[in-house]
Every structure is written in C-alpha cells, then in structure tokens.
A tleap script that builds the chain and sets N, CA, C and O, in Angstrom:
source leaprc.protein.ff14SB
mol = sequence {
  NMET ILE SER LEU LEU ASP THR GLN ALA ILE
  LEU ASN ASP VAL GLN ILE HIE THR VAL PHE
  ASP PRO ASP ILE PRO LEU ILE ASN CYS GLU
  GLU ASN GLN LEU LYS GLN VAL VAL ILE ASN
  ILE LEU LYS ASN ALA ILE GLU ALA MET THR
  GLU GLY GLY ILE ILE GLU ILE ILE MET LYS
  VAL ASP ASP ASN LYS ILE VAL ILE ARG PHE
  ILE ASP GLN GLY CYS GLY ILE SER GLU ASP
  ARG ILE GLY MET LEU GLY GLU PRO PHE TYR
  THR THR LYS GLU ASN GLY THR GLY LEU GLY
  LEU MET VAL SER GLN LYS ILE ILE GLU ALA
  HIE HIE GLY SER LEU THR ILE LYS SER GLN
  ILE ASP LYS GLY THR THR VAL ASP LEU ILE
  PHE PRO LEU ASP PRO CASN
}
set mol.1.N position { 0.819 -1.183 0.000 }
set mol.1.CA position { 0.000 0.000 0.000 }
set mol.1.C position { 0.864 1.250 0.000 }
set mol.1.O position { 0.507 2.266 -0.595 }
set mol.2.N position { 2.005 1.164 0.673 }
set mol.2.CA position { 2.889 2.329 0.736 }
set mol.2.C position { 3.373 2.693 -0.659 }
set mol.2.O position { 3.379 3.868 -1.027 }
set mol.3.N position { 3.780 1.697 -1.438 }
set mol.3.CA position { 4.276 1.995 -2.791 }
set mol.3.C position { 3.162 2.556 -3.673 }
set mol.3.O position { 3.432 3.339 -4.584 }
set mol.4.N position { 1.932 2.170 -3.415 }
set mol.4.CA position { 0.796 2.686 -4.170 }
set mol.4.C position { 0.618 4.192 -3.960 }
set mol.4.O position { 0.236 4.912 -4.883 }
set mol.5.N position { 0.894 4.658 -2.752 }
set mol.5.CA position { 0.705 6.075 -2.421 }
set mol.5.C position { 2.011 6.864 -2.416 }
set mol.5.O position { 2.027 8.049 -2.081 }
set mol.6.N position { 3.096 6.205 -2.786 }
set mol.6.CA position { 4.407 6.846 -2.744 }
set mol.6.C position { 4.480 8.082 -3.646 }
set mol.6.O position { 5.068 9.093 -3.262 }
set mol.7.N position { 3.890 8.008 -4.834 }
set mol.7.CA position { 3.920 9.152 -5.748 }
set mol.7.C position { 3.196 10.340 -5.146 }
set mol.7.O position { 3.709 11.458 -5.181 }
set mol.8.N position { 2.001 10.114 -4.589 }
set mol.8.CA position { 1.265 11.203 -3.947 }
set mol.8.C position { 2.066 11.773 -2.785 }
set mol.8.O position { 2.092 12.988 -2.585 }
set mol.9.N position { 2.717 10.905 -2.018 }
set mol.9.CA position { 3.529 11.367 -0.884 }
set mol.9.C position { 4.678 12.246 -1.379 }
set mol.9.O position { 4.911 13.324 -0.832 }
set mol.10.N position { 5.385 11.800 -2.395 }
set mol.10.CA position { 6.515 12.562 -2.931 }
set mol.10.C position { 6.058 13.920 -3.441 }
set mol.10.O position { 6.722 14.928 -3.200 }
set mol.11.N position { 4.936 13.957 -4.140 }
set mol.11.CA position { 4.414 15.223 -4.667 }
set mol.11.C position { 4.068 16.201 -3.554 }
set mol.11.O position { 4.073 17.413 -3.768 }
set mol.12.N position { 3.768 15.680 -2.361 }
set mol.12.CA position { 3.428 16.520 -1.216 }
set mol.12.C position { 4.598 16.679 -0.242 }
set mol.12.O position { 4.419 17.151 0.881 }
set mol.13.N position { 5.801 16.280 -0.680 }
set mol.13.CA position { 7.011 16.382 0.138 }
set mol.13.C position { 6.860 15.615 1.454 }
set mol.13.O position { 7.298 16.073 2.510 }
set mol.14.N position { 6.234 14.444 1.370 }
set mol.14.CA position { 6.003 13.596 2.536 }
set mol.14.C position { 6.806 12.307 2.380 }
set mol.14.O position { 6.801 11.679 1.321 }
set mol.15.N position { 7.489 11.930 3.445 }
set mol.15.CA position { 8.218 10.664 3.476 }
set mol.15.C position { 7.450 9.694 4.372 }
set mol.15.O position { 6.867 10.086 5.383 }
set mol.16.N position { 7.463 8.428 3.980 }
set mol.16.CA position { 6.796 7.397 4.781 }
set mol.16.C position { 7.868 6.468 5.334 }
set mol.16.O position { 8.595 5.824 4.577 }
set mol.17.N position { 7.961 6.404 6.650 }
set mol.17.CA position { 8.920 5.530 7.326 }
set mol.17.C position { 8.155 4.404 8.012 }
set mol.17.O position { 7.066 4.615 8.545 }
set mol.18.N position { 8.731 3.214 7.993 }
set mol.18.CA position { 8.076 2.074 8.641 }
set mol.18.C position { 8.991 1.447 9.688 }
set mol.18.O position { 10.210 1.381 9.523 }
set mol.19.N position { 8.368 0.991 10.763 }
set mol.19.CA position { 9.050 0.233 11.810 }
set mol.19.C position { 8.132 -0.937 12.141 }
set mol.19.O position { 7.095 -0.759 12.780 }
set mol.20.N position { 8.516 -2.134 11.704 }
set mol.20.CA position { 7.706 -3.324 11.945 }
set mol.20.C position { 8.475 -4.276 12.839 }
set mol.20.O position { 9.616 -4.632 12.544 }
set mol.21.N position { 7.847 -4.690 13.940 }
set mol.21.CA position { 8.449 -5.711 14.786 }
set mol.21.C position { 8.623 -6.991 13.970 }
set mol.21.O position { 7.819 -7.280 13.084 }
set mol.22.N position { 9.664 -7.750 14.268 }
set mol.22.CA position { 9.807 -9.044 13.583 }
set mol.22.C position { 8.734 -10.015 14.086 }
set mol.22.O position { 8.203 -9.860 15.186 }
set mol.23.N position { 8.438 -10.988 13.282 }
set mol.23.CA position { 7.525 -12.069 13.678 }
set mol.23.C position { 6.118 -11.589 14.019 }
set mol.23.O position { 5.515 -12.073 14.977 }
set mol.24.N position { 5.595 -10.651 13.255 }
set mol.24.CA position { 4.197 -10.250 13.423 }
set mol.24.C position { 3.330 -11.390 12.875 }
set mol.24.O position { 3.506 -11.796 11.726 }
set mol.25.N position { 2.404 -11.905 13.677 }
set mol.25.CA position { 1.554 -12.992 13.168 }
set mol.25.C position { 0.597 -12.477 12.091 }
set mol.25.O position { 0.289 -11.287 12.025 }
set mol.26.N position { 0.143 -13.394 11.262 }
set mol.26.CA position { -0.819 -13.033 10.223 }
set mol.26.C position { -2.164 -12.699 10.849 }
set mol.26.O position { -2.536 -13.240 11.890 }
set mol.27.N position { -2.880 -11.804 10.196 }
set mol.27.CA position { -4.233 -11.455 10.623 }
set mol.27.C position { -5.196 -12.189 9.700 }
set mol.27.O position { -5.073 -12.099 8.478 }
set mol.28.N position { -6.151 -12.912 10.271 }
set mol.28.CA position { -7.178 -13.566 9.472 }
set mol.28.C position { -8.155 -12.475 9.038 }
set mol.28.O position { -8.924 -11.963 9.852 }
set mol.29.N position { -8.120 -12.122 7.745 }
set mol.29.CA position { -8.888 -10.960 7.325 }
set mol.29.C position { -9.270 -11.040 5.856 }
set mol.29.O position { -8.833 -11.921 5.116 }
set mol.30.N position { -10.090 -10.100 5.473 }
set mol.30.CA position { -10.404 -9.865 4.070 }
set mol.30.C position { -9.356 -8.856 3.587 }
set mol.30.O position { -9.466 -7.657 3.843 }
set mol.31.N position { -8.345 -9.364 2.887 }
set mol.31.CA position { -7.160 -8.574 2.545 }
set mol.31.C position { -7.491 -7.262 1.833 }
set mol.31.O position { -6.952 -6.216 2.196 }
set mol.32.N position { -8.356 -7.299 0.840 }
set mol.32.CA position { -8.659 -6.080 0.082 }
set mol.32.C position { -9.357 -5.028 0.934 }
set mol.32.O position { -9.192 -3.829 0.707 }
set mol.33.N position { -10.133 -5.472 1.909 }
set mol.33.CA position { -10.787 -4.510 2.795 }
set mol.33.C position { -9.761 -3.798 3.676 }
set mol.33.O position { -9.833 -2.583 3.860 }
set mol.34.N position { -8.806 -4.558 4.220 }
set mol.34.CA position { -7.787 -3.918 5.060 }
set mol.34.C position { -6.866 -3.029 4.227 }
set mol.34.O position { -6.381 -2.009 4.717 }
set mol.35.N position { -6.625 -3.405 2.986 }
set mol.35.CA position { -5.857 -2.528 2.091 }
set mol.35.C position { -6.575 -1.195 1.926 }
set mol.35.O position { -5.940 -0.140 1.931 }
set mol.36.N position { -7.898 -1.238 1.781 }
set mol.36.CA position { -8.678 -0.007 1.630 }
set mol.36.C position { -8.560 0.874 2.874 }
set mol.36.O position { -8.462 2.097 2.764 }
set mol.37.N position { -8.568 0.260 4.047 }
set mol.37.CA position { -8.417 1.010 5.291 }
set mol.37.C position { -7.060 1.715 5.315 }
set mol.37.O position { -6.973 2.902 5.630 }
set mol.38.N position { -6.009 0.975 4.981 }
set mol.38.CA position { -4.662 1.557 4.997 }
set mol.38.C position { -4.570 2.704 3.991 }
set mol.38.O position { -3.991 3.748 4.291 }
set mol.39.N position { -5.137 2.514 2.805 }
set mol.39.CA position { -5.135 3.580 1.794 }
set mol.39.C position { -5.862 4.810 2.334 }
set mol.39.O position { -5.350 5.923 2.210 }
set mol.40.N position { -7.041 4.636 2.930 }
set mol.40.CA position { -7.804 5.766 3.463 }
set mol.40.C position { -7.009 6.532 4.515 }
set mol.40.O position { -6.972 7.762 4.493 }
set mol.41.N position { -6.377 5.814 5.432 }
set mol.41.CA position { -5.642 6.463 6.517 }
set mol.41.C position { -4.408 7.180 5.971 }
set mol.41.O position { -4.127 8.314 6.359 }
set mol.42.N position { -3.676 6.527 5.078 }
set mol.42.CA position { -2.482 7.164 4.519 }
set mol.42.C position { -2.829 8.389 3.677 }
set mol.42.O position { -2.140 9.407 3.747 }
set mol.43.N position { -3.897 8.294 2.882 }
set mol.43.CA position { -4.304 9.458 2.084 }
set mol.43.C position { -4.690 10.623 2.987 }
set mol.43.O position { -4.311 11.764 2.720 }
set mol.44.N position { -5.434 10.351 4.046 }
set mol.44.CA position { -5.795 11.405 4.998 }
set mol.44.C position { -4.545 12.043 5.597 }
set mol.44.O position { -4.463 13.265 5.714 }
set mol.45.N position { -3.578 11.215 5.973 }
set mol.45.CA position { -2.346 11.727 6.582 }
set mol.45.C position { -1.569 12.595 5.594 }
set mol.45.O position { -1.103 13.679 5.948 }
set mol.46.N position { -1.430 12.125 4.367 }
set mol.46.CA position { -0.697 12.886 3.344 }
set mol.46.C position { -1.385 14.229 3.098 }
set mol.46.O position { -0.726 15.267 3.034 }
set mol.47.N position { -2.698 14.204 2.962 }
set mol.47.CA position { -3.443 15.429 2.679 }
set mol.47.C position { -3.401 16.418 3.849 }
set mol.47.O position { -3.539 17.624 3.640 }
set mol.48.N position { -3.213 15.926 5.068 }
set mol.48.CA position { -3.149 16.803 6.235 }
set mol.48.C position { -1.784 17.474 6.369 }
set mol.48.O position { -1.619 18.412 7.150 }
set mol.49.N position { -0.812 16.990 5.607 }
set mol.49.CA position { 0.560 17.487 5.743 }
set mol.49.C position { 0.904 18.425 4.588 }
set mol.49.O position { 1.721 18.095 3.729 }
set mol.50.N position { 0.279 19.581 4.580 }
set mol.50.CA position { 0.459 20.537 3.483 }
set mol.50.C position { 1.875 21.101 3.432 }
set mol.50.O position { 2.306 21.590 2.387 }
set mol.51.N position { 2.597 21.039 4.533 }
set mol.51.CA position { 3.979 21.536 4.587 }
set mol.51.C position { 4.984 20.403 4.406 }
set mol.51.O position { 6.187 20.626 4.541 }
set mol.52.N position { 4.517 19.193 4.102 }
set mol.52.CA position { 5.412 18.047 4.005 }
set mol.52.C position { 5.724 17.493 5.387 }
set mol.52.O position { 5.163 17.942 6.387 }
set mol.53.N position { 6.623 16.515 5.437 }
set mol.53.CA position { 7.012 15.915 6.710 }
set mol.53.C position { 7.108 14.411 6.609 }
set mol.53.O position { 7.302 13.856 5.528 }
set mol.54.N position { 6.971 13.767 7.735 }
set mol.54.CA position { 7.156 12.316 7.822 }
set mol.54.C position { 5.898 11.664 8.386 }
set mol.54.O position { 5.316 12.131 9.365 }
set mol.55.N position { 5.498 10.576 7.741 }
set mol.55.CA position { 4.468 9.693 8.290 }
set mol.55.C position { 5.207 8.450 8.766 }
set mol.55.O position { 5.965 7.838 8.013 }
set mol.56.N position { 4.981 8.092 10.004 }
set mol.56.CA position { 5.608 6.900 10.550 }
set mol.56.C position { 4.539 5.829 10.714 }
set mol.56.O position { 3.470 6.083 11.270 }
set mol.57.N position { 4.839 4.632 10.225 }
set mol.57.CA position { 3.929 3.494 10.387 }
set mol.57.C position { 4.655 2.467 11.253 }
set mol.57.O position { 5.736 1.991 10.907 }
set mol.58.N position { 4.045 2.143 12.367 }
set mol.58.CA position { 4.633 1.190 13.314 }
set mol.58.C position { 3.682 0.009 13.435 }
set mol.58.O position { 2.481 0.187 13.636 }
set mol.59.N position { 4.225 -1.196 13.312 }
set mol.59.CA position { 3.410 -2.395 13.518 }
set mol.59.C position { 4.092 -3.236 14.592 }
set mol.59.O position { 5.273 -3.571 14.499 }
set mol.60.N position { 3.296 -3.567 15.626 }
set mol.60.CA position { 3.857 -4.318 16.743 }
set mol.60.C position { 2.789 -5.187 17.383 }
set mol.60.O position { 1.592 -4.992 17.170 }
set mol.61.N position { 3.245 -6.143 18.165 }
set mol.61.CA position { 2.339 -6.939 18.993 }
set mol.61.C position { 2.432 -6.363 20.394 }
set mol.61.O position { 3.521 -6.216 20.947 }
set mol.62.N position { 1.268 -6.035 20.966 }
set mol.62.CA position { 1.225 -5.423 22.286 }
set mol.62.C position { 0.009 -5.970 23.030 }
set mol.62.O position { -1.124 -5.822 22.571 }
set mol.63.N position { 0.244 -6.595 24.165 }
set mol.63.CA position { -0.845 -7.092 25.012 }
set mol.63.C position { -1.805 -8.004 24.238 }
set mol.63.O position { -3.021 -7.816 24.284 }
set mol.64.N position { -1.248 -8.991 23.529 }
set mol.64.CA position { -2.025 -9.981 22.782 }
set mol.64.C position { -2.865 -9.347 21.666 }
set mol.64.O position { -3.908 -9.876 21.280 }
set mol.65.N position { -2.389 -8.206 21.158 }
set mol.65.CA position { -3.064 -7.531 20.056 }
set mol.65.C position { -2.022 -7.087 19.036 }
set mol.65.O position { -0.869 -6.826 19.380 }
set mol.66.N position { -2.439 -7.008 17.798 }
set mol.66.CA position { -1.587 -6.415 16.767 }
set mol.66.C position { -1.995 -4.957 16.647 }
set mol.66.O position { -3.170 -4.645 16.454 }
set mol.67.N position { -1.020 -4.068 16.760 }
set mol.67.CA position { -1.270 -2.636 16.655 }
set mol.67.C position { -0.556 -2.114 15.414 }
set mol.67.O position { 0.646 -2.314 15.239 }
set mol.68.N position { -1.314 -1.446 14.564 }
set mol.68.CA position { -0.736 -0.750 13.411 }
set mol.68.C position { -0.984 0.729 13.656 }
set mol.68.O position { -2.128 1.183 13.662 }
set mol.69.N position { 0.094 1.477 13.856 }
set mol.69.CA position { -0.005 2.891 14.237 }
set mol.69.C position { 0.505 3.772 13.095 }
set mol.69.O position { 1.584 3.546 12.546 }
set mol.70.N position { -0.292 4.770 12.757 }
set mol.70.CA position { 0.053 5.752 11.728 }
set mol.70.C position { 0.220 7.096 12.438 }
set mol.70.O position { -0.720 7.584 13.065 }
set mol.71.N position { 1.396 7.690 12.347 }
set mol.71.CA position { 1.669 8.973 13.004 }
set mol.71.C position { 2.033 9.981 11.924 }
set mol.71.O position { 2.999 9.786 11.185 }
set mol.72.N position { 1.263 11.055 11.832 }
set mol.72.CA position { 1.605 12.094 10.854 }
set mol.72.C position { 1.983 13.388 11.567 }
set mol.72.O position { 1.764 13.540 12.769 }
set mol.73.N position { 2.548 14.304 10.812 }
set mol.73.CA position { 2.956 15.612 11.333 }
set mol.73.C position { 2.093 16.703 10.709 }
set mol.73.O position { 2.560 17.807 10.432 }
set mol.74.N position { 0.836 16.370 10.497 }
set mol.74.CA position { -0.072 17.275 9.809 }
set mol.74.C position { -0.660 18.346 10.697 }
set mol.74.O position { -0.161 18.623 11.788 }
set mol.75.N position { -1.737 18.944 10.206 }
set mol.75.CA position { -2.367 20.091 10.860 }
set mol.75.C position { -3.101 19.712 12.141 }
set mol.75.O position { -3.385 20.580 12.966 }
set mol.76.N position { -3.409 18.447 12.317 }
set mol.76.CA position { -4.115 18.009 13.514 }
set mol.76.C position { -5.608 18.259 13.419 }
set mol.76.O position { -6.092 18.930 12.508 }
set mol.77.N position { -6.322 17.705 14.383 }
set mol.77.CA position { -7.784 17.807 14.435 }
set mol.77.C position { -8.147 18.256 15.841 }
set mol.77.O position { -7.626 17.725 16.821 }
set mol.78.N position { -9.036 19.230 15.940 }
set mol.78.CA position { -9.426 19.720 17.265 }
set mol.78.C position { -10.197 18.641 18.020 }
set mol.78.O position { -10.844 17.782 17.420 }
set mol.79.N position { -10.115 18.704 19.336 }
set mol.79.CA position { -10.733 17.693 20.199 }
set mol.79.C position { -12.240 17.592 19.966 }
set mol.79.O position { -12.799 16.495 19.992 }
set mol.80.N position { -12.895 18.722 19.740 }
set mol.80.CA position { -14.351 18.680 19.547 }
set mol.80.C position { -14.734 18.031 18.216 }
set mol.80.O position { -15.866 17.571 18.065 }
set mol.81.N position { -13.826 17.986 17.263 }
set mol.81.CA position { -14.134 17.356 15.975 }
set mol.81.C position { -13.794 15.871 15.937 }
set mol.81.O position { -14.359 15.129 15.134 }
set mol.82.N position { -12.883 15.432 16.791 }
set mol.82.CA position { -12.480 14.014 16.773 }
set mol.82.C position { -13.681 13.110 17.016 }
set mol.82.O position { -13.809 12.075 16.362 }
set mol.83.N position { -14.553 13.475 17.932 }
set mol.83.CA position { -15.728 12.667 18.238 }
set mol.83.C position { -16.691 12.535 17.067 }
set mol.83.O position { -17.487 11.598 17.016 }
set mol.84.N position { -16.621 13.460 16.139 }
set mol.84.CA position { -17.523 13.432 14.988 }
set mol.84.C position { -16.946 12.640 13.814 }
set mol.84.O position { -17.671 12.299 12.880 }
set mol.85.N position { -15.645 12.347 13.860 }
set mol.85.CA position { -15.023 11.609 12.763 }
set mol.85.C position { -15.663 10.234 12.633 }
set mol.85.O position { -15.946 9.578 13.635 }
set mol.86.N position { -15.883 9.812 11.433 }
set mol.86.CA position { -16.506 8.519 11.189 }
set mol.86.C position { -18.004 8.595 11.011 }
set mol.86.O position { -18.633 7.614 10.616 }
set mol.87.N position { -18.592 9.762 11.302 }
set mol.87.CA position { -20.019 9.940 11.040 }
set mol.87.C position { -20.205 10.166 9.544 }
set mol.87.O position { -19.388 10.837 8.913 }
set mol.88.N position { -21.267 9.614 8.974 }
set mol.88.CA position { -21.483 9.787 7.532 }
set mol.88.C position { -21.528 11.257 7.145 }
set mol.88.O position { -22.210 12.069 7.771 }
set mol.89.N position { -20.787 11.569 6.105 }
set mol.89.CA position { -20.764 12.900 5.485 }
set mol.89.C position { -20.146 13.989 6.360 }
set mol.89.O position { -20.218 15.168 6.014 }
set mol.90.N position { -19.539 13.615 7.488 }
set mol.90.CA position { -18.787 14.608 8.260 }
set mol.90.C position { -17.346 14.549 7.786 }
set mol.90.O position { -16.741 13.477 7.769 }
set mol.91.N position { -16.794 15.684 7.405 }
set mol.91.CA position { -15.419 15.731 6.930 }
set mol.91.C position { -14.746 17.003 7.405 }
set mol.91.O position { -15.403 18.017 7.638 }
set mol.92.N position { -13.439 16.943 7.546 }
set mol.92.CA position { -12.650 18.129 7.867 }
set mol.92.C position { -11.933 18.634 6.623 }
set mol.92.O position { -11.207 19.626 6.681 }
set mol.93.N position { -12.138 17.947 5.491 }
set mol.93.CA position { -11.448 18.308 4.250 }
set mol.93.C position { -12.389 19.064 3.315 }
set mol.93.O position { -13.592 18.806 3.269 }
set mol.94.N position { -11.811 19.996 2.578 }
set mol.94.CA position { -12.602 20.836 1.678 }
set mol.94.C position { -13.370 20.013 0.637 }
set mol.94.O position { -14.532 20.304 0.351 }
set mol.95.N position { -12.730 18.995 0.075 }
set mol.95.CA position { -13.382 18.188 -0.958 }
set mol.95.C position { -13.689 16.767 -0.496 }
set mol.95.O position { -13.866 15.874 -1.324 }
set mol.96.N position { -13.754 16.549 0.817 }
set mol.96.CA position { -14.000 15.207 1.338 }
set mol.96.C position { -15.484 14.872 1.395 }
set mol.96.O position { -16.346 15.751 1.371 }
set mol.97.N position { -15.757 13.563 1.473 }
set mol.97.CA position { -17.148 13.107 1.574 }
set mol.97.C position { -17.486 12.659 2.990 }
set mol.97.O position { -18.659 12.580 3.355 }
set mol.98.N position { -16.456 12.365 3.792 }
set mol.98.CA position { -16.701 11.860 5.135 }
set mol.98.C position { -16.984 10.369 5.159 }
set mol.98.O position { -17.297 9.815 6.212 }
set mol.99.N position { -16.877 9.710 4.006 }
set mol.99.CA position { -17.207 8.284 3.946 }
set mol.99.C position { -15.998 7.376 4.143 }
set mol.99.O position { -16.159 6.233 4.571 }
set mol.100.N position { -14.791 7.855 3.842 }
set mol.100.CA position { -13.596 7.019 3.950 }
set mol.100.C position { -13.374 6.482 5.350 }
set mol.100.O position { -13.151 5.285 5.533 }
set mol.101.N position { -13.433 7.357 6.331 }
set mol.101.CA position { -13.208 6.925 7.708 }
set mol.101.C position { -14.371 6.100 8.234 }
set mol.101.O position { -14.166 5.160 9.002 }
set mol.102.N position { -15.590 6.441 7.831 }
set mol.102.CA position { -16.756 5.672 8.252 }
set mol.102.C position { -16.645 4.226 7.740 }
set mol.102.O position { -16.856 3.275 8.492 }
set mol.103.N position { -16.314 4.079 6.466 }
set mol.103.CA position { -16.151 2.740 5.881 }
set mol.103.C position { -14.996 2.005 6.565 }
set mol.103.O position { -15.098 0.814 6.856 }
set mol.104.N position { -13.901 2.721 6.819 }
set mol.104.CA position { -12.754 2.107 7.490 }
set mol.104.C position { -13.133 1.577 8.870 }
set mol.104.O position { -12.740 0.471 9.240 }
set mol.105.N position { -13.890 2.356 9.627 }
set mol.105.CA position { -14.318 1.910 10.958 }
set mol.105.C position { -15.175 0.649 10.865 }
set mol.105.O position { -15.017 -0.268 11.670 }
set mol.106.N position { -16.071 0.600 9.897 }
set mol.106.CA position { -16.931 -0.584 9.721 }
set mol.106.C position { -16.097 -1.811 9.370 }
set mol.106.O position { -16.359 -2.905 9.872 }
set mol.107.N position { -15.102 -1.637 8.516 }
set mol.107.CA position { -14.232 -2.756 8.126 }
set mol.107.C position { -13.463 -3.263 9.342 }
set mol.107.O position { -13.389 -4.470 9.571 }
set mol.108.N position { -12.895 -2.351 10.116 }
set mol.108.CA position { -12.120 -2.746 11.304 }
set mol.108.C position { -13.021 -3.481 12.303 }
set mol.108.O position { -12.625 -4.510 12.851 }
set mol.109.N position { -14.221 -2.963 12.540 }
set mol.109.CA position { -15.157 -3.624 13.456 }
set mol.109.C position { -15.538 -5.012 12.961 }
set mol.109.O position { -15.676 -5.939 13.759 }
set mol.110.N position { -15.709 -5.164 11.647 }
set mol.110.CA position { -16.054 -6.474 11.079 }
set mol.110.C position { -14.921 -7.483 11.281 }
set mol.110.O position { -15.147 -8.692 11.245 }
set mol.111.N position { -13.713 -6.982 11.490 }
set mol.111.CA position { -12.552 -7.835 11.748 }
set mol.111.C position { -12.252 -7.918 13.251 }
set mol.111.O position { -11.149 -8.294 13.649 }
set mol.112.N position { -13.241 -7.565 14.078 }
set mol.112.CA position { -13.139 -7.638 15.538 }
set mol.112.C position { -12.059 -6.714 16.091 }
set mol.112.O position { -11.516 -6.960 17.169 }
set mol.113.N position { -11.751 -5.658 15.355 }
set mol.113.CA position { -10.729 -4.717 15.794 }
set mol.113.C position { -11.321 -3.389 16.211 }
set mol.113.O position { -12.538 -3.221 16.295 }
set mol.114.N position { -10.430 -2.454 16.468 }
set mol.114.CA position { -10.863 -1.098 16.818 }
set mol.114.C position { -9.929 -0.084 16.174 }
set mol.114.O position { -8.795 -0.392 15.806 }
set mol.115.N position { -10.441 1.129 16.050 }
set mol.115.CA position { -9.696 2.230 15.459 }
set mol.115.C position { -9.755 3.392 16.441 }
set mol.115.O position { -10.839 3.812 16.845 }
set mol.116.N position { -8.595 3.911 16.824 }
set mol.116.CA position { -8.568 5.067 17.727 }
set mol.116.C position { -7.796 6.201 17.064 }
set mol.116.O position { -6.859 5.973 16.299 }
set mol.117.N position { -8.209 7.420 17.373 }
set mol.117.CA position { -7.571 8.605 16.803 }
set mol.117.C position { -7.239 9.566 17.935 }
set mol.117.O position { -8.091 9.899 18.759 }
set mol.118.N position { -5.979 10.006 17.958 }
set mol.118.CA position { -5.543 11.046 18.886 }
set mol.118.C position { -4.894 12.131 18.047 }
set mol.118.O position { -4.185 11.839 17.084 }
set mol.119.N position { -5.136 13.382 18.411 }
set mol.119.CA position { -4.623 14.465 17.587 }
set mol.119.C position { -4.416 15.728 18.403 }
set mol.119.O position { -5.065 15.943 19.426 }
set mol.120.N position { -3.494 16.560 17.925 }
set mol.120.CA position { -3.272 17.880 18.493 }
set mol.120.C position { -3.125 18.861 17.336 }
set mol.120.O position { -2.425 18.582 16.363 }
set mol.121.N position { -3.773 19.984 17.444 }
set mol.121.CA position { -3.679 21.014 16.415 }
set mol.121.C position { -2.210 21.409 16.218 }
set mol.121.O position { -1.477 21.628 17.183 }
set mol.122.N position { -1.803 21.493 14.961 }
set mol.122.CA position { -0.445 21.886 14.547 }
set mol.122.C position { 0.649 20.920 14.988 }
set mol.122.O position { 1.832 21.230 14.851 }
set mol.123.N position { 0.277 19.755 15.513 }
set mol.123.CA position { 1.283 18.766 15.924 }
set mol.123.C position { 1.124 17.452 15.170 }
set mol.123.O position { 2.104 16.736 14.966 }
set mol.124.N position { -0.101 17.125 14.754 }
set mol.124.CA position { -0.313 15.905 14.005 }
set mol.124.C position { -1.336 14.981 14.623 }
set mol.124.O position { -1.960 15.281 15.641 }
set mol.125.N position { -1.483 13.843 13.965 }
set mol.125.CA position { -2.511 12.882 14.335 }
set mol.125.C position { -1.910 11.485 14.389 }
set mol.125.O position { -1.039 11.134 13.593 }
set mol.126.N position { -2.391 10.696 15.344 }
set mol.126.CA position { -2.012 9.282 15.455 }
set mol.126.C position { -3.276 8.446 15.334 }
set mol.126.O position { -4.249 8.653 16.059 }
set mol.127.N position { -3.245 7.498 14.404 }
set mol.127.CA position { -4.359 6.575 14.213 }
set mol.127.C position { -3.850 5.178 14.534 }
set mol.127.O position { -2.847 4.733 13.977 }
set mol.128.N position { -4.542 4.489 15.429 }
set mol.128.CA position { -4.198 3.110 15.784 }
set mol.128.C position { -5.271 2.164 15.269 }
set mol.128.O position { -6.462 2.355 15.513 }
set mol.129.N position { -4.825 1.145 14.554 }
set mol.129.CA position { -5.685 0.019 14.192 }
set mol.129.C position { -5.272 -1.111 15.121 }
set mol.129.O position { -4.096 -1.470 15.180 }
set mol.130.N position { -6.232 -1.672 15.848 }
set mol.130.CA position { -5.916 -2.686 16.844 }
set mol.130.C position { -6.735 -3.942 16.540 }
set mol.130.O position { -7.960 -3.898 16.433 }
set mol.131.N position { -6.023 -5.058 16.405 }
set mol.131.CA position { -6.672 -6.337 16.098 }
set mol.131.C position { -6.297 -7.354 17.151 }
set mol.131.O position { -5.122 -7.480 17.495 }
set mol.132.N position { -7.275 -8.085 17.674 }
set mol.132.CA position { -6.935 -9.155 18.633 }
set mol.132.C position { -6.206 -10.279 17.897 }
set mol.132.O position { -6.489 -10.562 16.733 }
set mol.133.N position { -5.260 -10.916 18.601 }
set mol.133.CA position { -4.558 -12.047 17.981 }
set mol.133.C position { -5.500 -13.208 17.741 }
set mol.133.O position { -5.378 -13.918 16.743 }
set mol.134.N position { -6.445 -13.404 18.658 }
set mol.134.CA position { -7.441 -14.447 18.492 }
set mol.134.C position { -8.812 -13.811 18.603 }
set mol.134.O position { -9.283 -13.568 19.714 }
set mol.135.N position { -9.485 -13.526 17.459 }
set mol.135.CA position { -10.735 -12.792 17.509 }
set mol.135.C position { -11.919 -13.588 18.072 }
set mol.135.O position { -13.004 -13.027 18.224 }
set mol.136.N position { -11.748 -14.843 18.377 }
set mol.136.CA position { -12.884 -15.649 18.875 }
set mol.136.C position { -13.055 -15.540 20.356 }
set mol.136.O position { -13.960 -16.154 20.920 }
savepdb mol mol.pdb
quit
C-alpha cells in the first residue's frame, strides 16, 4: 500500500517511514478490505501534511493484540471534531465526503478490531488500528 501512495507522498514532500516488529503474526482478514483502510488512513495523513514531513507506520504486537499505528505531522484535528469523525458525510477536508473513515471503521469492526484517533492542532494525528490475535 505504501508503494501505491508513494507518488502522492513525494508530490506533497512527505516521506513514509516504517518500523515493523519481527515475527508479526498473520491477521485472518479480508485482505482487500484492510488494504482499503490503509489507503484511506495514509491518504488522509498525506493530505493533512500541506507543509510536508514524515508519516511513521509502526506495527507491533502489544498485550495480545496487533497494533498498526500511523503517526503524521499534519495540521491536527481539534478535540471537539475528533468525536464526529466517522459519522457519515462529516469531513474536515474541503473536498471530502466523510465516507472514507466511516467505511474504514466498519471494516475494522467487522474484523473484531478497533480504530482510535488522537490528535493535536499543529502537531499531528495518530491513528491506531488494533486487532486481537485471536478474535474468537
């Protein structure tokens, strides 16, 4: 997915760095759906970084869960707007539909996972995708 968005990242002066723990177990999932989630999150991060910068993607096993963390250095989202993210047709982007994050949340929930967002204005946003190692 990173190579798919690499051109857009370069055009926006954004670098994507990855840190993956060794021996990450496989996730039993619908691969194309999770690819769509990653694309949505990375596109949001790139678009939020109008001044360029670094997006860091960290994948690790923590407390019997797989965590995929996306950290950007973008404009950030105010606390009062974070609670509204994922609602249909709510967007913080000028040309956004508000559907990307909503669909992403539904996909993650269907895979027994969760999506959390933390952000600070002018500091950036962190999005965590969390999947249980054993969803049963």
